[in-house]
C-alpha positions in Angstrom: -14.0 66.8 1.1 -17.7 65.7 1.4 -19.5 62.5 0.2 -22.8 62.6 -1.0 -25.1 60.9 1.5 -27.4 57.9 0.2 -30.7 57.5 2.0 -32.7 54.8 2.5 -36.2 54.6 1.7 -38.6 52.1 2.6 -40.7 52.7 0.2 -38.6 53.3 -2.8 -35.3 50.8 -1.9 -32.2 51.0 -1.8 -31.0 54.3 -3.7 -27.6 53.4 -3.3 -25.6 53.0 -6.4 -22.6 51.4 -5.3 -25.0 48.7 -4.4 -25.5 46.3 -7.6 -27.6 43.6 -7.3 -27.3 40.7 -10.2 -30.3 39.1 -11.6 -32.1 36.6 -9.9 -31.7 33.7 -11.7 -34.1 31.1 -11.5 -32.5 27.5 -9.9 -31.9 24.4 -11.4 -35.0 22.5 -11.9 -33.5 19.6 -14.3 -34.4 16.2 -12.7 -31.4 14.8 -10.9 -30.4 11.0 -10.7 -29.9 9.4 -7.4 -27.4 6.5 -6.8 -28.1 4.0 -4.3 -26.2 1.2 -2.3 -28.0 -1.8 -1.0 -26.5 -4.1 1.2 -28.2 -7.6 2.3 -27.3 -10.8 3.8 -27.0 -14.3 3.3 -30.9 -15.1 2.5 -31.8 -11.2 3.3 -33.9 -9.5 0.5 -33.3 -6.0 -0.5 -37.1 -5.5 1.0 -38.7 -3.8 -2.0 -41.1 -4.6 -4.9 -40.6 -3.6 -8.4 -43.4 -3.0 -10.5 -44.5 -2.2 -14.0 -47.3 -0.9 -14.1 -50.3 0.0 -16.6 -50.4 3.4 -17.8 -47.2 4.4 -16.2 -43.8 4.7 -17.5 -40.6 2.9 -16.1 -39.5 0.3 -13.7 -41.4 1.7 -10.3 -39.9 1.0 -6.5 -43.0 0.2 -4.8 -43.8 -0.7 -1.0 -39.8 -0.2 0.3 -40.1 -2.4 3.7 -39.4 -0.8 7.1 -35.5 -1.5 8.5 -34.6 -3.0 5.1 -31.3 -2.4 3.3 -33.8 -0.3 0.5 -35.3 2.0 3.6 -32.0 1.9 4.8 -30.6 3.0 1.6 -32.9 6.2 0.9 -35.4 4.1 -1.5 -38.7 5.8 -1.8 -42.3 4.3 -3.0 -42.8 5.7 -6.6 -39.0 6.2 -7.0 -38.0 5.3 -10.8 -35.0 2.9 -11.6 -32.5 4.1 -14.3 -29.8 1.7 -13.6 -28.7 -1.0 -12.1 -25.4 -1.8 -11.5 -23.7 0.9 -13.7 -26.6 -0.5 -16.6 -29.0 1.6 -18.1 -32.1 -0.7 -17.9 -35.2 2.2 -18.4 -35.8 0.5 -22.1 -35.0 -2.9 -20.8 -38.0 -5.4 -20.4 -39.5 -5.3 -16.8 -38.0 -9.2 -16.4 -35.0 -8.9 -17.4 -34.0 -5.8 -15.0 -35.8 -8.4 -12.1 -33.2 -10.9 -13.5 -30.5 -8.7 -13.2 -31.3 -7.4 -10.0 -31.9 -11.1 -8.8 -28.8 -12.2 -9.5 -26.9 -9.6 -8.3 -25.9 -11.3 -5.1 -25.6 -9.3 -1.7 -24.7 -5.3 -3.3 -27.2 -3.6 -5.3 -26.5 -0.3 -6.9 -29.1 1.7 -8.3 -29.5 4.6 -10.1 -33.0 6.4 -9.6 -35.1 9.2 -10.1 -38.0 10.5 -8.1 -41.7 9.7 -9.0 -42.0 13.3 -9.6 -38.8 14.2 -11.3 -38.9 11.4 -13.7 -42.7 12.2 -14.7 -41.2 15.8 -15.7 -38.3 14.5 -17.5 -40.9 12.1 -19.6 -43.0 15.5 -20.1 -40.4 17.6 -21.1 -39.0 14.7 -23.6 -35.7 14.3 -21.8 -32.7 11.6 -23.0 -33.1 9.6 -19.9 -30.2 8.1 -20.6 -28.3 11.2 -21.4 -29.8 12.3 -18.1 -28.2 9.4 -16.1 -24.7 9.2 -17.9 -24.6 13.2 -17.0 -25.4 12.5 -13.0 -21.4 10.8 -13.4 -19.8 13.6 -13.8 -18.1 11.9 -17.0 -17.1 8.4 -16.1 -16.0 7.0 -19.2 -15.9 3.5 -18.6 -17.1 0.7 -16.1 -14.2 -1.8 -14.3 -13.6 -5.0 -16.0 -13.5 -8.3 -14.6 -10.6 -10.2 -16.0 -9.6 -13.7 -15.8 -6.0 -14.4 -16.8 -4.5 -17.9 -17.8 -1.0 -18.3 -17.4 1.1 -19.1 -21.5 3.7 -21.4 -21.2 6.6 -19.0 -22.5 4.9 -15.5 -21.7 3.6 -16.9 -18.6 0.5 -14.4 -17.4 1.8 -11.6 -20.0 1.7 -8.5 -17.1 4.1 -6.6 -15.0 2.8 -4.9 -11.4 4.2 -1.6 -10.5 3.5 0.3 -7.4 2.7 3.8 -7.7 5.7 5.8 -6.1 4.6 7.3 -2.8 1.0 5.5 -2.8 0.5 2.6 -0.7 -1.4 0.2 -1.5 -1.9 1.2 -5.3 -0.8 -0.3 -8.0 -0.3 -0.3 -11.5 -0.5 -2.7 -14.6 1.8 -2.8 -17.6 1.0 -6.0 -20.5 2.8 -7.5 -22.8 2.0 -6.7 -26.8 -0.8 -10.0 -27.6 0.0 -12.0 -24.1 -2.1 -13.6 -22.3 -3.1 -10.7 -19.5 -3.9 -8.1 -23.1 -6.2 -10.8 -24.7 -8.3 -11.5 -21.5 -8.9 -7.7 -21.6 -6.3 -5.6 -19.1 -4.9 -2.8 -20.5 -1.7 -1.4 -20.3 -2.0 1.8 -17.3 -5.0 -0.1 -15.7 -5.1 0.4 -11.6 -5.4 -3.2 -10.7 -8.3 -2.7 -7.7 -9.1 -6.6 -6.6 -7.0 -10.0 -7.3 -8.4 -13.5 -6.5 -11.1 -11.7 -4.1 -9.0 -9.9 -2.3 -8.6 -5.5 -2.6 -5.1 -5.2 -3.0 -5.3 -1.8 -1.7 -4.5 -3.5 1.8 -1.3 -5.6 0.2 1.7 -5.2 0.4 3.8 -5.0 -3.0 5.3 -8.6 -1.4 2.0 -10.0 -0.7 0.8 -8.7 -3.7 3.8 -10.8 -5.7 3.4 -14.1 -3.5 -0.6 -14.1 -4.1 0.2 -14.2 -7.9 3.3 -16.6 -7.4 0.6 -19.0 -5.8 -2.5 -18.3 -8.5 -0.9 -21.3 -10.3 -2.1 -21.4 -14.3 -4.4 -18.1 -13.9 -5.7 -15.5 -12.2 -8.8 -12.9 -11.4 -8.1 -9.2 -11.7 -10.6 -6.3 -11.2 -9.1 -3.4 -13.2 -9.9 0.0 -14.3 -8.7 3.1 -16.3 -7.0 6.0 -14.5 -9.6 8.6 -15.4 -12.4 6.3 -14.6 -11.4 5.6 -11.0 -11.1 9.1 -10.3 -15.0 9.1 -11.4 -15.9 6.8 -9.7 -14.3 8.5 -6.3 -15.7 11.7 -6.7 -19.4 10.1 -7.1 -18.4 8.1 -3.7 -18.8 4.9 -5.8 -16.6 1.4 -4.3 -15.4 -0.3 -7.5 -16.9 -3.9 -7.0 -16.9 -6.8 -9.3 -20.4 -6.4 -9.5 -20.7 -3.4 -11.2 -17.8 -4.7 -13.7 -17.5 -6.1 -17.3 -16.4 -9.7 -17.5 -13.9 -11.1 -19.4 -12.8 -14.5 -20.3 -14.3 -15.7 -17.0 -14.0 -19.6 -17.2 -17.0 -22.1 -15.6 -19.4 -19.9 -16.8 -23.8 -20.9 -16.0 -25.6 -22.7 -19.0 -29.1 -23.1 -19.8 -30.7 -26.5 -20.3 -34.4 -26.6 -22.2 -36.0 -29.6 -21.6 -38.9 -31.7 -23.3 -40.2 -34.1 -21.3 -40.2 -37.3 -22.5 -42.3 -40.5 -21.9 -40.5 -41.1 -18.7 -40.2 -37.4 -17.7 -37.0 -35.4 -17.9 -34.7 -38.5 -16.5 -33.1 -36.6 -13.7 -33.7 -36.2 -9.8 -33.2 -32.8 -8.0 -31.5 -33.5 -4.3 -30.6 -31.1 -1.9 -27.5 -31.6 -0.3 -24.6 -30.4 2.2 -21.6 -29.3 0.7 -18.4 -31.3 2.3 -16.4 -28.0 3.0 -18.4 -25.1 3.7 -21.5 -27.2 5.1 -24.0 -24.9 2.5 -27.1 -26.7 1.3 -27.3 -26.8 -2.1 -29.5 -28.2 -4.7 -28.2 -30.9 -6.9 -28.9 -32.5 -10.3 -28.7 -36.2 -9.9 -28.8 -39.7 -11.8 -28.9 -38.4 -15.1 -30.4 -40.8 -17.1 -29.0 -42.7 -20.5 -30.7 -41.6 -23.6 -33.3 -38.6 -21.6 -34.0 -35.2 -22.5 -31.6 -34.6 -19.7 -29.3 -36.2 -21.1 -29.6 -35.0 -24.6 -29.4 -31.1 -23.8 -26.0 -31.8 -21.9 -27.3 -32.2 -18.2 -24.1 -33.9 -16.4 -25.1 -35.8 -12.8 -23.7 -33.3 -9.7 -24.2 -29.8 -11.3 -25.9 -27.4 -9.3 -29.0 -25.7 -10.0 -29.0 -22.4 -10.2 -32.3 -20.8 -11.9 -35.5 -22.4 -13.0 -37.1 -20.9 -16.1 -34.8 -17.7 -15.1 -36.0 -17.3 -11.6 -33.1 -17.4 -9.2 -33.1 -21.2 -7.1 -30.9 -21.2 -4.8 -32.1 -19.6 -2.2 -35.7 -21.5 -2.3 -36.8 -24.3 -0.4 -36.8 -27.9 -2.1 -40.3 -28.2 -2.2 -41.1 -24.8 -3.8 -38.6 -25.8 -6.6 -39.9 -29.2 -7.4 -43.5 -27.4 -7.6 -42.2 -24.6 -9.9 -40.8 -27.5 -12.3 -44.0 -29.2 -12.3 -45.8 -26.1 -12.8 -44.2 -26.0 -16.5 -45.8 -28.6 -17.4 -43.8 -30.3 -20.6 -41.0 -28.2 -20.7 -38.7 -26.3 -18.8 -35.6 -24.3 -18.5 -33.1 -25.2 -15.8 -29.4 -22.8 -15.0 -26.8 -24.9 -13.4 -23.1 -24.9 -13.4 -20.4 -27.4 -11.7 -19.3 -27.5 -8.3 -16.4 -26.5 -9.6 -17.2 -23.5 -11.4 -19.7 -22.4 -7.9 -16.6 -22.5 -6.0 -14.5 -20.5 -8.2 -17.3 -17.3 -7.8 -18.3 -17.9 -4.2 -13.9 -17.6 -3.6 -14.6 -14.6 -6.1 -17.3 -13.3 -4.1 -20.1 -13.2 -7.0 -23.0 -14.7 -8.2 -22.8 -17.0 -11.2 -25.9 -16.0 -12.1 -23.9 -12.6 -13.3 -23.0 -14.4 -16.5 -27.0 -15.8 -16.9 -28.0 -13.8 -19.6 -24.4 -14.0 -21.3 -24.6 -17.8 -21.2 -28.2 -18.0 -22.3 -27.4 -15.8 -25.4 -23.9 -18.2 -26.3 -25.8 -21.4 -26.4 -27.4 -21.4 -29.6 -29.7 -24.4 -28.6 -31.9 -22.6 -26.2 -35.1 -21.0 -27.8 -36.4 -19.8 -24.8 -35.7 -16.8 -22.7 -32.9 -15.2 -25.3 -36.1 -15.6 -28.3 -38.2 -13.8 -25.8 -36.8 -10.3 -24.2 -39.3 -7.4 -25.0 -41.0 -4.9 -23.9 -44.6 -5.6 -22.4 -45.5 -1.9 -22.6 -46.0 -1.3 -26.2 -43.1 0.4 -26.7 -42.1 -1.0 -30.5 -39.0 -3.2 -29.2 -38.1 -5.5 -31.5 -37.7 -8.4 -29.4 -40.9 -10.7 -28.6 -42.6 -9.9 -26.1 -42.9 -12.9 -23.1 -46.0 -15.1 -22.4 -47.7 -13.8 -18.8 -48.6 -16.6 -16.2 -51.3 -14.5 -14.0 -52.7 -16.4 -10.8 -56.4 -15.4 -10.1 -57.9 -15.8 -6.8 -62.2 -16.2 -6.9 -63.8 -13.6 -5.2 -67.6 -13.6 -5.0 -68.5 -11.7 -8.0 -66.1 -14.6 -10.0 -62.4 -13.9 -11.2 -62.7 -10.2 -12.2 -62.5 -10.4 -16.2 -64.7 -11.1 -19.4 -63.8 -13.3 -22.3 -64.4 -12.6 -25.6 -63.6 -14.1 -28.9 -64.4 -13.9 -32.8 -67.5 -15.5 -33.3 -67.8 -18.8 -34.7 -63.6 -18.9 -34.5 -61.6 -21.2 -32.2 -59.5 -19.1 -29.9 -60.3 -16.0 -26.7 -59.1 -13.4 -25.5 -59.6 -10.9 -22.4 -62.7 -8.7 -23.7 -62.8 -6.5 -20.6 -61.1 -6.5 -16.9 -62.8 -5.5 -14.2 -61.1 -2.6 -12.3 -59.8 -3.4 -8.9 -60.7 -7.4 -9.3 -58.4 -10.4 -9.0 -58.0 -10.0 -12.7 -56.5 -6.9 -12.8 -54.6 -7.4 -9.3 -53.2 -10.5 -11.9 -51.9 -8.4 -14.2 -54.6 -9.1 -16.7 -55.3 -6.6 -19.9 -57.7 -5.9 -22.1 -56.9 -7.9 -25.6 -54.4 -10.5 -23.9 -54.8 -13.7 -25.7 -55.3 -16.9 -23.6 -53.1 -19.3 -24.3 -53.7 -21.7 -21.5 -55.8 -22.1 -18.5 -54.6 -24.3 -15.6 -52.2 -26.0 -17.3 -54.0 -27.0 -20.5 -53.8 -25.3 -24.0 -56.7 -23.8 -25.3 -55.7 -21.7 -28.3 -57.6 -24.1 -30.8 -60.7 -24.0 -28.1 -64.2 -22.6 -28.6 -65.8 -20.0 -26.4 -68.0 -22.2 -24.7 -65.4 -24.6 -23.4 -62.8 -21.9 -22.3 -66.0 -20.5 -20.1 -66.5 -24.2 -19.2 -63.0 -24.7 -18.2 -62.9 -21.5 -16.0 -66.1 -21.7 -14.3 -65.2 -25.1 -13.3 -61.7 -24.5 -11.8 -60.6 -24.6 -8.0 -59.1 -21.0 -6.8 -56.4 -20.0 -8.0 -57.3 -19.6 -11.7 -54.2 -20.0 -14.1 -54.0 -18.6 -17.3 -51.4 -18.3 -19.3 -52.1 -14.8 -21.6 -50.0 -12.9 -24.2 -50.4 -9.6 -25.4 -52.2 -9.5 -29.6 -48.9 -8.4 -30.7 -47.0 -10.4 -29.0 -48.8 -13.7 -30.1 -48.9 -13.2 -33.7 -45.2 -12.6 -33.5 -44.4 -15.6 -31.5 -46.8 -17.7 -33.9 -45.0 -15.9 -36.9 -41.6 -17.2 -35.7 -42.4 -20.8 -34.9 -41.9 -21.0 -30.8 -44.7 -22.5 -29.0 -46.3 -20.7 -26.3 -45.6 -22.4 -23.3 -44.7 -21.4 -19.6 -41.3 -22.5 -20.4 -40.9 -19.2 -22.2 -42.2 -17.0 -18.9 -38.8 -15.2 -17.3 -40.7 -13.7 -14.3 -44.4 -15.4 -13.3 -47.1 -12.3 -12.6 -48.5 -13.0 -9.3 -51.7 -11.4 -7.4 -50.5 -8.3 -6.4 -52.8 -5.5 -7.9 -49.8 -4.4 -10.2 -49.1 -5.0 -13.6 -46.1 -7.1 -12.7 -44.5 -7.3 -10.0 -41.6 -8.8 -8.3 -40.3 -8.1 -5.1 -36.3 -8.1 -4.6 
């Protein structure tokens, strides 16, 4: 039997009908977010700047330091941050994003898009939040960090069972309406971590001993089985830093203090803790009837943050300067020593709960009211004032003032490209509220110009964009440095934070 012959002519191509070549589909060009884990040591930075740049959307990674945790993880200059520790932040105010990164401790997870991919996604009007969710492959929920307090009759209201044939794998059952269930634990949850210890290394008998020795309460890190499988597929460790908190005790508190005739009425001391030997900043000698006592400050509390900026790793003199520069008002975040020991034992920072405690504090009218977007996107919250620090150059400070004729009040009329004003983050149209700590809202143009001309370098301007200024005034909020979440420093960018 003869078979047909097939020939190949280079000019005509293959003429063998048995060879079928499928259509060459275009590769999927959809932007793909990348997950990076950064680990640093005590008092070590992550090694990058986070910036909000005028005319550019998103939170931008800049100046990744050589040999830093950021470079080691794979972060690149120009990357845009979509999520911080599993929480979507692209539509969040820059200063809140900075604060979340600063308060995460020694572990940080960033979901980012490369700069060109981010711009592509924006040009295609893609939903960046949906893009972030899709990159997780169906993860339904984050882990939960739950603090369970024993009930006199029902105990913890929880049963721990070892999964058959799986060493170090434990599943939980809860009593309906029991302490564990009320604290956020659900039947069927996988137990990941107990009182700061990963359970994967524990035998069942050791785990039981830990529960019995825990006293009146126990802190658990749990997750549902489906979400656990998703984290395993993503090769992402399940840690407290990415968890939702439930019922955790010893929450930090934020105190907004207005200076009285005799000052704030407390002392700040740097002391060594007796057990660990760690140097900390403590609030001491709270005067009776002082502004500090009126807002609930107690002797011996540990200072965590000043005006929203973490202070534990600061030098004592730097904290004192920061408080003094706040003028007549300051916001301090503190926690009891017992509370700090509790979180240190768990290996997490109490500042992870900073925003929650701020929002829950009904007496505070500062940071929680001033968390809006400063990029003009129409966020419903109020934009924050910005403290811009400018160095004098040969041509001046790099901006021109404007005013309404014969009316008090001044604004930034023009910012010189590349000048000190632009580098410090001034925007055209910004309302000038303070010059070197002196309020100038009711001063006329000539007086403000004289103040600036006679100023020594550096010049400190408290400014806020016009829309935000009008909104803050309508809401009756005083515009002072105490409202600042993060100060803008001379950096060549609109807003700049080294992390």
